[in-house]
N, C-alpha and C positions, 0 to 999 in steps of 0.2 A: 504494500500500500504506500502511496506517495502523499506526502504532506509538505506544504510550503514551510520553509524554515521560519518565516516570520510568525507562524502560528505556534510553533514550538517555543520560540522566544517569548511570545506573549503569555503562553501558559506558565512558563518558568517565572515570569514576572508576577503573574497572578498568585502563584504559590509562594511568593516571597523569596524565591531562589535567585536574587539579583547577582550573587556571586557566580552563579553558573551561566548566566545569560551571555557574558562575554566569551566564556569558554565554548559554549554552544555555537555562538556566532562565528568563531574562528574555525571550529572543527567540522561543522556540518555544511554540506553543500546547499545551494539555494532551494533545491527540491530534495527532501529527505525521504529515502526509501526505508520503511520500517524494518525490513528484513536485512537489507544490505548494510544499514548503519546501526544495527541493533547494539553492537559493541560500544559505539560512541554514546548512544543513548543510555546504555547501562551505566557508563562512567558518570553520566549526568544525573543518575538516579531516576531515569524514566523507563517505564515499562511500555513497549510499543503498543500492546493491546489496550492497556489502560489509557495511554495517550490518545489513541484513536477514539475510544469511547468518550473521553472527556471533551475532545474537540467536537465530535459529532453531537453530543448532548448539549454542550455549551454554546454552540454556534447556531442552534435552531435549524440545522440542515442547510446552512448557508455556505457549505464548503464546495458546492458545485461539483465540477469534474474531478477535483482532487480525491474526494472520497466516494463519489457516485459512479465511478467506473469510466468517466470521461467520454460520454456519449458523443 
């Protein structure tokens, strides 16, 4: 599953993980693949499945093609 890096950064900020925002910004590509980048995400304390669930639930379905299969 692919997620825009800005959404990951926003989630970290919302969780009060400001110290990890800069690290994530430096280490993650602009489009994060939850499988390919699972190791980096684990270093940041993020679970890919939990991340997808939080983003999908918190965005009210507004993630468009990123989580919807890119029709």
